[in-house]
C-alpha positions, 0 to 999 in steps of 0.5 A: 479511508481505503483504496481498491484496485480490482482485476490485477492480472498475474503474468507468468513472469511475476511468478517464482520457479514453482509458478506461484506469485513471487513475494516481490510482486506483493511489495509492488502491489503495496506500492500501487495501493499506497500511490492510489491512496495518496491520489484518492487524498488528492496528492500525486505520489511525489507531491510531498517530495516536490514541495517539502523534500519529504519522502516516505520510505518503508520502516517496517513490513509484515506479510502473511501468505494465505493461499497461493496465486498463479497466472490463472488468477486475478488479484483484487487489492484493498489498501486501508489506513490502519494508524496515523502517528506523528511521523508515520502511517501504517497501511493495511493491504489485503489481497484477494485472488479469483479466476477470470471465470469466477466472481468468488474471491479467496483471501490470498495474502495480508500485509501491513506496511509502515511508511515514515516521513523522511526529510531528504535535506536533513536526512532524518525522520520528520513529522507528517506534512501538515497538509497531509494531516489536515486532509486525513483529519477532514476525512475523519482520520485522526493521529494516534499519539 
């Protein structure tokens, strides 16, 4: 199960003082991938919060930067489900850069982000919502205990 977004424009205000894509933008792109993945499963980003008051804060994140990105580049993003636990999902995000003139993609960065189901009424982590687990299972994605 994956979600892809292509040709994300890198704007000058998305860069740091050295003209490279700022690390905060990678976090935003991860959230775009997460929202896109949920939508491809049939859920709006706020669906579980509206129904069950369950949100999905980030428990852990690891980024590896491979090649600098500048405003001359476009970004292709691929988000995949790496692991489904009892209370969490680990997502893998891969970022490729390319210029608007070239079709060749170059690996720019990789990220792994773990989101955890959090019950906002009880203020504690909780099991993943049954509807989400069932939807993942129907797509061939099983929990790994």
